[in-house]
Structures are given as C-alpha cells and as structure tokens.
C-alpha positions in Angstrom: 27.5 119.0 -80.7 26.5 118.9 -84.4 25.2 122.0 -86.4 21.7 120.1 -86.9 21.5 119.6 -82.7 22.7 123.2 -82.7 20.3 124.8 -84.9 17.1 122.4 -83.9 17.7 124.0 -80.1 17.9 127.3 -81.7 14.2 126.7 -82.7 13.2 125.2 -79.9 14.3 128.0 -77.7 13.3 130.8 -79.8 9.7 129.3 -80.1 9.1 128.2 -76.4 10.9 132.0 -75.3 7.8 133.9 -78.1 5.1 131.8 -76.4 6.1 132.6 -72.7 6.8 135.9 -73.3 3.9 137.2 -74.8 2.2 134.8 -72.1 3.5 136.4 -69.3 3.6 139.9 -70.3 -0.5 139.4 -71.7 -1.4 138.2 -68.5 0.6 140.5 -66.2 -0.3 143.4 -68.0 -4.0 142.2 -68.1 -4.3 141.2 -64.3 -2.0 144.6 -63.4 -4.6 146.4 -65.0 -7.6 145.0 -63.6 -6.6 145.0 -60.4 -5.7 148.5 -60.8 -8.6 149.9 -62.3 -11.2 147.3 -60.9 -12.9 147.0 -64.5 -14.0 143.6 -65.8 -16.0 144.2 -68.8 -14.7 141.7 -71.8 -13.5 144.9 -74.1 -11.2 146.0 -72.0 -9.9 142.8 -70.8 -9.4 141.9 -74.3 -7.6 145.3 -75.1 -5.0 144.7 -72.2 -3.9 141.3 -73.1 -3.4 142.1 -76.9 -1.4 145.0 -75.7 0.5 142.8 -74.2 0.9 140.1 -76.3 2.6 143.6 -79.3 4.6 144.8 -75.7 5.8 141.3 -75.5 6.5 141.2 -79.6 8.2 144.1 -79.2 10.8 143.0 -76.6 11.1 139.7 -78.3 14.7 141.0 -80.4 15.8 142.4 -77.4 15.7 138.9 -75.5 16.6 137.1 -78.5 20.2 139.0 -79.3 20.7 138.6 -75.4 20.0 135.1 -76.0 22.1 134.7 -79.2 25.5 136.7 -78.0 25.5 134.4 -74.7 24.9 131.4 -77.5 27.9 132.6 -79.5 30.3 133.5 -76.4 29.6 129.2 -75.7 30.5 128.1 -79.0 34.7 127.2 -79.8 36.7 129.3 -80.5 
C-alpha cells in the first residue's frame, strides 16, 4: 500500500467519522430529550441538536486516537 493511498484513506475515514458521529449524537440526543420531556418547540430542538454536535466534536479526538492506534498496529514493522 502506497503512502498516498494510505493518506487518502485516512482523510476519508476522518471526514466520514466526523460526519456520522456528530449526526448520530445530535439526532440521538434530540430524540431522547424530546421523548423524555415532550417539548416540541423549535428552540428546544435546536439547542438539543447543537449540544449533540458539540458533544460529538468533544468526543472526536478520543475516537480518532483509537482509530490511529489501530491503524498504526496494522502497518508493517
């Protein structure tokens, strides 16, 4: 595997992880909070979804470090 190919795969995986993690956290938090509280106004939904994205971005470095550690273990010595 060439270095260029590895870098391209790393960038794609990073972008895909960022998008999916933020989306799932935001949607999951919004659905859970709205189901629990029964609130339906627009500002509540907005605040909960934005909070979910912020939480996902805070958790992203941890997820990325695990991904890079696993990638590092796969590389030949």
